[in-house]
C-alpha positions as CSV (number, residue, x, y, z in Angstrom):
1,X,136.1,124.5,95.0
2,X,134.8,120.9,95.2
3,X,134.2,119.2,91.9
4,X,130.6,118.2,91.0
5,X,130.2,114.5,90.4
6,X,127.8,113.4,87.7
7,X,127.1,109.6,87.5
8,X,126.1,108.1,84.2
9,X,124.3,104.8,85.0
10,X,125.8,101.8,83.2
11,X,123.4,98.8,83.2
12,X,125.0,97.3,80.1
13,X,122.6,98.6,77.4
14,X,122.7,102.4,77.4
15,X,124.3,104.5,74.7
16,X,127.0,105.2,77.2
17,X,129.8,106.6,75.1
18,X,127.7,109.1,73.2
19,X,126.0,110.2,76.4
20,X,129.1,110.6,78.5
21,X,131.0,112.4,75.6
22,X,128.1,114.8,75.1
23,X,128.0,115.5,78.8
24,X,131.8,115.9,79.0
25,X,131.7,118.3,76.1
26,X,129.3,120.6,77.9
27,X,130.7,120.2,81.4
28,X,132.8,123.0,83.0
29,X,136.1,122.5,84.7
30,X,134.5,121.8,88.0
31,X,132.3,118.9,86.8
32,X,133.4,115.3,86.6
33,X,131.4,112.8,84.5
34,X,131.7,109.2,85.5
35,X,130.2,106.1,83.8
36,X,129.5,103.6,86.6
37,X,127.8,100.4,87.7
38,X,128.8,101.1,91.4
39,X,125.7,101.7,93.6
40,X,127.9,103.7,96.0
41,X,129.0,106.1,93.3
42,X,125.4,106.7,92.3
43,X,124.6,107.3,95.9
44,X,127.4,109.7,96.3
45,X,126.9,111.6,93.0
46,X,125.6,115.1,92.9
47,X,123.6,114.5,89.8
48,X,122.6,111.3,87.8
49,X,122.1,110.6,84.1
50,X,120.2,107.5,83.3
51,X,120.6,106.7,79.5
52,X,119.0,103.9,77.8
53,X,118.4,101.5,74.9
54,X,117.0,98.0,74.8
55,X,114.1,96.4,76.6
56,X,112.5,97.3,80.0
57,X,112.6,93.8,81.4
58,X,116.3,93.4,80.7
59,X,117.0,96.9,82.1
60,X,115.2,96.2,85.3
61,X,116.9,92.8,85.7
62,X,120.3,94.5,85.2
63,X,119.5,97.2,87.8
64,X,118.6,94.6,90.4
65,X,121.5,92.3,89.6
66,X,124.0,95.1,90.0
67,X,122.4,96.5,93.1
68,X,121.8,99.8,91.4
69,X,118.0,99.7,91.5
70,X,117.6,101.4,94.9
71,X,120.3,104.1,94.5
72,X,118.8,105.0,91.1
73,X,115.4,105.1,92.6
74,X,116.6,107.4,95.4
75,X,118.5,109.6,93.0
76,X,115.3,110.0,90.9
77,X,113.6,111.3,94.0
78,X,116.3,113.4,95.6
79,X,118.9,114.9,93.2
80,X,119.1,116.3,89.7
81,X,118.2,113.4,87.5
82,X,118.1,113.1,83.7
83,X,116.4,110.1,82.2
84,X,116.9,109.3,78.5
85,X,114.8,106.9,76.4
86,X,114.7,103.7,78.4
87,X,115.8,105.9,81.3
88,X,112.4,107.5,81.0
89,X,110.4,104.4,80.5
90,X,111.6,102.5,83.6
91,X,110.7,105.4,85.8
92,X,107.1,104.4,85.3
93,X,105.1,101.9,87.3
94,X,104.8,99.2,84.6
95,X,105.8,98.5,81.0
96,X,103.7,96.4,78.6
97,X,106.9,95.5,76.7
98,X,107.7,91.8,76.2
99,X,104.8,90.5,78.3
100,X,105.0,93.2,80.9
101,X,107.4,94.1,83.7
102,X,107.1,96.2,86.9
103,X,109.4,99.2,86.8
104,X,110.8,101.7,89.3
105,X,107.3,103.3,90.1
106,X,108.8,106.8,90.4
107,X,106.0,108.2,88.2
108,X,102.7,106.5,88.3
109,X,101.6,105.3,84.9
110,X,102.3,102.8,82.2
111,X,104.5,102.2,79.2
112,X,102.4,101.2,76.2
113,X,102.9,100.4,72.5
114,X,101.9,102.7,69.7
115,X,98.7,102.0,67.9
116,X,99.3,103.0,64.3
117,X,96.4,101.1,62.8
118,X,94.9,104.3,61.5
119,X,98.3,105.4,60.0
120,X,99.6,102.5,57.9
121,X,102.0,104.8,56.1
122,X,104.0,105.3,59.4
123,X,106.7,102.9,60.4
124,X,107.5,101.3,63.7
125,X,109.8,101.8,65.6
126,X,109.4,105.6,65.6
127,X,112.9,106.4,64.4
128,X,114.4,109.7,63.3
129,X,114.0,113.4,63.9
130,X,110.8,114.8,65.3
131,X,109.6,117.9,67.1
132,X,109.1,118.3,70.8
133,X,106.4,120.8,71.7
134,X,107.2,122.3,75.1
135,X,104.0,122.2,77.1
136,X,105.4,123.8,80.3
137,X,108.4,126.0,81.1
138,X,111.4,124.3,82.6
139,X,115.0,125.3,83.3
140,X,116.2,122.5,80.9
141,X,114.3,124.2,78.0
142,X,116.6,127.2,78.3
143,X,117.8,128.3,74.9
144,X,116.0,125.4,73.2
145,X,113.4,126.9,70.8
146,X,109.8,125.7,70.8
147,X,109.2,122.7,68.5
148,X,112.9,121.9,68.2
149,X,113.7,118.6,66.5
150,X,115.2,115.7,68.5
151,X,116.2,112.2,67.5
152,X,114.0,109.3,68.5
153,X,114.2,105.5,68.4
154,X,111.4,103.7,70.2
155,X,108.3,101.5,69.8
156,X,106.7,102.3,73.2
157,X,105.7,105.5,74.9
158,X,104.9,106.6,78.5
159,X,101.4,107.3,79.7
160,X,101.5,109.0,83.1
161,X,98.5,109.1,85.3
162,X,99.2,112.7,86.4
163,X,99.2,114.9,83.2
164,X,100.9,117.7,85.1
165,X,104.1,115.7,84.8
166,X,104.1,116.2,81.0
167,X,106.5,118.9,79.9
168,X,106.8,118.1,76.2
169,X,104.8,116.2,73.5
170,X,105.6,114.7,70.2
171,X,103.3,113.4,67.4
172,X,103.9,110.1,65.5
173,X,100.5,109.1,64.3
174,X,99.3,110.0,67.8
175,X,100.5,112.6,70.2
176,X,102.4,111.2,73.1
177,X,104.3,112.5,76.1
178,X,107.9,113.2,75.0
179,X,109.1,114.6,78.3
180,X,108.1,114.1,81.9
181,X,109.3,116.1,84.9
182,X,108.7,116.0,88.6
183,X,110.7,118.6,90.8
184,X,114.3,117.2,90.6
185,X,113.7,114.8,87.7
186,X,113.6,115.5,83.9
187,X,113.2,112.6,81.5
188,X,113.0,112.6,77.8
189,X,112.0,109.9,75.3
190,X,114.3,111.3,72.6
191,X,118.1,111.0,72.5
192,X,119.7,114.4,73.2
193,X,123.1,112.8,72.7
194,X,122.1,112.3,69.0
195,X,120.2,115.6,68.6
196,X,122.9,118.0,67.6
197,X,122.9,121.6,69.1
198,X,119.6,121.3,70.9
199,X,120.6,118.1,72.5
200,X,123.9,119.5,73.6
201,X,122.1,122.5,75.1
202,X,119.9,120.2,77.1
203,X,123.0,118.6,78.6
204,X,124.4,122.0,79.4
205,X,121.2,123.0,81.1
206,X,121.1,119.8,83.1
207,X,124.7,120.2,84.3
208,X,124.0,123.6,85.7
209,X,120.6,122.7,87.2
210,X,120.2,122.3,90.9
211,X,116.9,120.3,90.7
212,X,114.6,123.2,91.4
């Protein structure tokens, strides 16, 4: 039986060790997890995980400098794809962060900053554990209870034009999309690699998902 190749995209800023170790922990004997900056490996992979930390502009620059932008974009359109934190945000058309930057334009919409003016008691960035309310069924929600808590670290959130792409919501002063999905793509603002049993279950679900 051929081994399934899962590429974890390395653009120099992702939480790579935690992500790859979580995926390896939940992978079966027929699945190989590879951290890579090689565009060809991403092109050849059966599934792709795009983790993330840092700023959108630096992320996009790194993707272009390494030649990974196009294979990542194709993967997000064609094969099982898991975006995490920045790996969600750069799937949008544009980010307002640091003066603004054009992103991969996989999902039409914008990345915008929280407005917590009505909630001075809340801190920014949004950091720590918070609930995700599942708004639509999805294979990656298998065995993850409604309103489970995941770990967040971010100051910007995604605002898709097509609300049907929203599969989970979280509230921090305002309710924002915590999860977006389009056919083969599932992207989450929280960090499943830091989210204990429910995060590990998400990785397990992704590794067995065929993108449909």
